[in-house]
N, C-alpha and C positions, 0 to 999 in steps of 0.2 A: 528391400533392402531396410533395416532400423534405420531411422535418422533421427539425429539429437540437433537442434538448433541452440548456438551459444549468442548470448546478449553480455558486453563487455564494456567497463568503462574504459573507453579506448584512450582517455587522456592519462592513464595510470599505466606505466612501464609494467608494474608488478602484475596488473590485470591482463594485459597481453599475451605478457610470458605464460603465467599458468595456462590461461586457456589454449595455449598452441600447444603447452605439454601435454593438457588435458585432451585435445583433439588428438594428438598421434597416440596416446593410449587407448583411446577408442577406437581406432582404425585397426590396433592389434586386435581389438575382440571382434572386427567386423562389423562394426556401426559406422556408419556414414555420419558426415558432419555439416552443416550448414551455417552460414555466416550472415550477417545483416550488410547491405551494401554500402552503409554508413560508417562501418567497422572494417570492412575487407582489406582496405590498404594499410592500416594500423597492424592488422593481425600476419598480413604477408609481410610485413615490415620487422614483426619480431618473430618470423621463421614458418608462419603457415605454408605449407606447400602446395594444397589444392583444397578447395570446399567449394559445395554449392552455394551459391550467392542468391539472397531472396531480397525483396525491396524491403526495407524498415516502413511499417505499415499496419494497421489493424487486420489480423486475419495471417500476419507473414506466419505464425506458426502452424499453419494448415499441412498435414500431412506429415507433421512431426510428433514423435512418441513424448517428449519432451524438450523444453527450452530449460537451458543451465545459465544462471548468471553469476558473473566473476564482477562484484562491486557492492555496493551496499543498498539500503533501501529504497534509494531513489531510483536506482537502476532495476532494481525489483517491480517497481510501481511502471516504470517504462515496460519490462517486459510482459508484465500485465494487460498493458496495452496491445500488445504484439498477439496476445493470445484471444485477443476478443474474438466470441465468435467461434472459436475452435476447438474448446473443451481442453487444449494441450496443458497439462499440468506444469507448474514453474519450480524450480529447483535452485536456491540462492546458495552461492558461496560467499562468505561476507570477507569483503576488503574496506568496508567503512568502518565507521565507530561503534554505535550500538550495532547494528544491522538485526534489528527485531524479527523481521521478517525472514531473515536467513536461516537455511537450516544446517550449514556447515560453515566450519571456517576454514581457512588455508592450508592449516597443519592435516585436516582431515582427506585430504584430496584424493590420496589413492583409495581410502576406503569409499569416497563416492564413486571414482571410477567402477570399483567394484559391485557395487549396490547398482548403478545405473545398467551394467553389464549383466548384471541377474536378473534385473528387473525386482529388485527386493523391495523397490522403496512402497510407500503407501502413499496415497491423496486424501488431501480435506478440502472440503467444501468451504469457502469462506463467500460469507455474505458481501453483498455491495449495495450501494443505492444509485438509484436513477433519479437525474435532477431536470427539473424545464423551468427555463425563465418566461414571464407573460409581463407584454406590456399593453395596456388598454384592452386586455384580455385574448391579445393574440400572443402565441407561443413565438418568441423571437431567439429560444435557444435551448437545446437539449447535450444533458452530458451523462457522466456517470462517474463513480468514484469507488475505490477498493477501501482507503484508508478514511477520508472526510471530503464533505463539503462545506467550504467556508465562504460566507459572505463577511467582506471586510471594507474599512473606509478608505477612501482615495486620497484625501486630503489629511497629512499629517496632523495639522493643528486642529483640525473639527472631528467630532465623532459623527458615526452615521446614526441615524434615527430609525429604528425598525419597531415594527407590531409582530410580535410572533403567535402562531396559534397550533395547536395540535387537533388534528381530525376535524377542521372548519371552525372550531371555537376559539377564541382571542384567549390567550394566557395571559402576557404582558406586553408593555412598551419599554423599550431600554433605549437610552442613549448609551454608545459602546464604541470599543474599537471593533468589534465584530461578533460573527456566531460561528461556532463550529457543528457543525451535524456528522457526527462519525457511526461508523461501523465498531462492532467489538473490535475486530482486526485493527482498526485505528485508534482504539482507547489507549495505547501505549505511543500514539505519535502525537501530532498537535492538539488533541482531546487532553492529552496528559499534560503538557506543558501548559493549556489554559485552566488546567484545575479541574478536568474531570475526571470520571473514576475509572479505573481499570477494570475491565468487562471478560471475563473469559471466553474465547473464541467460540466455544460451542454455545453460549447462550444467544440465542435470538432476539437481539434487541436492538433499537436504534437511540443514538445520543444526542442532545443539544445542550450546548455549552457557551454562555454571553463569555466574550473577552472584554475585560474591564470595562464591566456595567454600571454606569452612574445610577444605580436603582437601590431601592429597599430589598425587593425581590429578585436575585440573580442568581440562582441556585441551578446546578446542572439537572436537567430532565432525562429520566430513564423510560422509555414508552415501548410499548409493543412494536414488533416488526412489520405488522398491519397497519400501523399509524401513517398519517401523511403530516410530515412537519412543514409549515409553510412561515415565511420571512416577506413582509412587505416593507420597503423602503420608504419611508414617510417623513415629515418634516419640511421647512421651506427651501433648505440649502443641503438637504442629504443626497449622495449619489455615492455609490459602492462598486465593488467588483466582485465577482464570484470565481473561486480558484477551487477545483476538484483535483483532488492528490497533489496540490502545488505546483501542477504541470499544465492544466489547461485551463484559460481564463475567459470570462465574459464579462463585459461593460453591464453596469445596473445602474440605468438613469433613475431620476425620482420618480415614483410610481410601480415601480418593478415588483413583481411577486415571484420569490422562489419557492418551490415543492420539491419536498425530497422525501423518498418512498423507497422502500427495498427494491434492490434491482433484480432484473429479470433475469440477468446471468449471474452466475458466480464465477470467482476467481477460484482455480483449483492449484492448491500448494503442495508439491510431493515432500514427503518427511521420511527419512534414513532411520528415524528409530521413534520410540512411544515417550519420550521423556514426558512427566506433567508441566503443565503451562508454570506452577509455583516455581519449579526448577529452574524454567527458563527465566521467569521474572529475576530470580536470584542472580543467576548467572550472568544476564545481560545488564542488570541496574548494578551488581556488586553488592547485593542488599547484604546488612549484618545480621548473619544467625548464628553466631558463635554461642555455644550454650546451649544449643537445640538437644534434648535427650531423646530423638527419635531413634528408629531402629540404625543400628552402625554402618549397614551398607549405604544409606542413604544420607549420612552426617557431612555436612559440609564444614571444612576447617577454616582458620582464621584467614587465609589468603583468599577465599571467595568473596 
């Protein structure tokens, strides 16, 4: 039997109610539904009759055709963890604010049911990064990220001092609030807020963006996906913290070295339609494009 795993922002009543209705519609199509043990109680309270319950941990999506997410980008990033090592695609239904990773909005839910039932979706492979932390030559932590790995200061009143390098060659030393190492997928997230470039998802590259650097040269860098980005924590009083997708953290004492490289695994995102990335930018960020004289069927009106 086909099985779909649901991941839900269970703290939001709207998300649980929509997920329960979605599960009922899938069952009418002969599709089994699985839920996470951390969300099962909230879904039952919202009216879910019965579902296969799995442990919320990396690999939880094993054996599932798809994981459908009801929430914002944070919930989608959590779902990506559940798919780690399984190749199960993620399909996001946006209940957040921008929801850049989401493929559908709540108003499209019946279309989502139909496309999932018909297996009418396509799948995109998204580049990730693998991250390692060494202290005194010993690896003390490893992690990964779909959007970004960021090295940040711990003390609000003090900058973090870092030396950055690309492919074992030093590039610059910065006193800053932090460094963002992003993927093209993450270029519209923390990277964007830090002043980094937006990169089309089909472009294979890695990005490095300093945050509030006190330096003459502090420009965003875009490098080959085969490059290794490294950040060394230096200075007499510097200490930092590593965040991966804003969800998983590791302390960085003085002398820590963080290396970021292209990930061994991708994240697979399910798509319902083949809209261009430019159209997605305009729709998600509500960019002003009135006056464009392109083809009539692609024009955006004043409300977009």
